[in-house]
C-alpha positions in Angstrom: 124.2 -97.4 244.6 124.0 -93.7 243.8 121.3 -94.5 241.2 119.2 -96.3 243.8 119.4 -93.3 246.2 118.6 -90.9 243.4 115.6 -93.0 242.4 114.3 -93.2 246.0 114.6 -89.4 246.4 112.8 -88.8 243.1 110.0 -91.2 244.1 109.6 -89.5 247.5 109.4 -86.1 245.9 106.9 -87.2 243.3 104.8 -88.9 246.0 104.7 -85.8 248.1 103.9 -83.5 245.1 101.1 -85.8 244.0 99.7 -86.3 247.6 100.5 -90.0 247.7 101.5 -91.0 251.1 104.3 -93.5 251.7 102.8 -95.6 254.4 105.3 -97.4 256.6 104.6 -100.3 258.8 105.3 -99.6 262.5 106.4 -102.6 264.6 106.8 -100.7 267.9 104.0 -99.0 269.8 106.5 -96.6 271.4 107.8 -95.6 268.0 104.3 -95.2 266.6 103.3 -92.9 269.5 106.1 -90.5 268.5 104.2 -89.6 265.4 100.6 -90.9 265.9 99.1 -89.0 262.9 101.4 -90.8 260.5 100.6 -94.3 261.7 98.6 -96.3 259.1 99.9 -99.8 259.8 100.9 -101.3 263.1 102.1 -104.8 263.7 102.7 -106.1 267.2 103.1 -109.8 266.6 104.5 -111.9 269.5 104.5 -108.9 271.8 103.2 -110.8 274.9 100.1 -108.6 275.0 97.2 -109.7 277.2 95.0 -106.8 276.0 95.1 -104.2 273.3 97.0 -101.2 274.6 94.7 -98.2 275.0 97.2 -96.0 273.1 96.3 -97.9 269.9 92.8 -96.4 270.1 94.3 -92.9 269.7 95.8 -93.8 266.2 93.1 -92.1 264.2 94.5 -93.0 260.8 95.2 -96.6 261.5 94.1 -98.8 258.6 95.9 -102.0 259.3 96.4 -103.7 262.7 98.1 -107.0 263.3 98.1 -108.4 266.8 98.8 -112.0 266.0 100.4 -114.5 268.4 99.7 -112.7 271.7 97.5 -113.6 274.7 94.7 -111.2 274.0 91.4 -112.5 275.5 89.0 -109.6 275.1 88.5 -106.8 272.5 87.2 -103.6 274.0 84.4 -101.5 272.6 87.1 -98.8 272.2 88.1 -100.6 268.9 85.2 -98.7 267.3 87.4 -95.5 267.7 89.6 -96.8 264.9 87.3 -95.4 262.2 89.6 -96.1 259.3 90.5 -99.7 260.2 90.3 -102.0 257.1 92.5 -104.9 258.1 92.5 -106.6 261.5 94.6 -109.7 262.3 93.9 -111.3 265.7 95.2 -114.7 264.8 96.5 -117.0 267.5 95.1 -115.3 270.5 92.4 -116.3 273.0 89.6 -114.1 271.8 86.2 -115.8 272.3 83.9 -112.9 271.2 84.0 -109.6 269.3 82.2 -106.5 270.5 79.2 -105.5 268.4 80.6 -101.9 268.3 83.3 -103.3 265.9 80.6 -103.8 263.3 80.6 -100.1 262.6 84.1 -100.2 261.2 85.1 -100.4 257.5 86.9 -103.8 258.1 87.2 -105.7 254.8 89.8 -108.3 256.0 89.4 -110.1 259.4 91.8 -112.8 260.5 90.5 -114.7 263.4 92.5 -117.9 262.8 93.1 -120.0 266.0 90.8 -118.2 268.4 87.9 -119.9 270.2 85.2 -117.8 268.4 82.1 -119.8 267.6 79.6 -117.1 266.8 79.4 -113.4 265.7 76.7 -111.0 266.5 74.3 -110.4 263.6 75.3 -106.7 263.6 78.6 -107.9 261.9 76.6 -108.3 258.6 77.1 -104.6 258.2 80.9 -105.0 257.8 82.1 -104.6 254.2 84.0 -107.9 254.7 85.8 -109.4 251.7 88.0 -111.9 253.5 87.5 -113.8 256.7 89.9 -116.4 258.0 88.5 -118.7 260.7 90.8 -121.7 260.2 92.0 -123.7 263.3 88.7 -123.1 265.0 86.7 -126.2 265.7 83.1 -125.2 264.9 79.9 -127.1 264.2 78.2 -126.9 260.8 75.5 -124.8 262.4 78.0 -122.3 263.8 79.8 -122.1 260.5 76.6 -121.6 258.5 75.5 -118.8 260.8 78.7 -116.9 260.3 78.8 -117.6 256.5 75.3 -116.2 256.2 76.5 -112.9 257.5 79.0 -112.4 254.8 77.7 -113.6 251.4 80.3 -111.6 249.4 83.3 -112.6 251.5 85.9 -115.3 250.8 85.8 -117.4 254.0 88.5 -119.8 255.0 87.6 -122.4 257.6 88.1 -126.0 258.7 85.7 -128.7 258.1 82.8 -128.6 260.6 82.8 -131.0 263.5 80.4 -132.8 265.8 81.7 -130.9 268.8 78.7 -131.5 271.1 78.2 -127.8 271.7 
């Protein structure tokens, strides 16, 4: 036990001396707002959210945001204020579109699983996307092809296309 504590203290000291940050995942917005400059990762899964709380847009160092399993229906243009956002998980919400302003972010991982999203604005091709998850979304082949063409370098997970009549 004493060895583990000693090791943790040594690692912490070495990290601070070398400039490496120990990024912790916040799971409470209230707690995150107590020290907003140190928030790099925020997870608010199953938080009964109907919209993204405006306080999130003040977290200027936020790199990773998970809002899965809520009731979010709309993403505000204010998301573009999260200039360091690389990872966004919106899975299992009710989002039907994403604002073009989001295309200016450095997002490389986008989880849209189980949302009624059938198209993305062509401006999204500017994202440095490496991974896109669009499973549990019933899309036609034409809808899937249009999205796939935006991200030639990304690994894209999706369901088989359907004849949905859209």
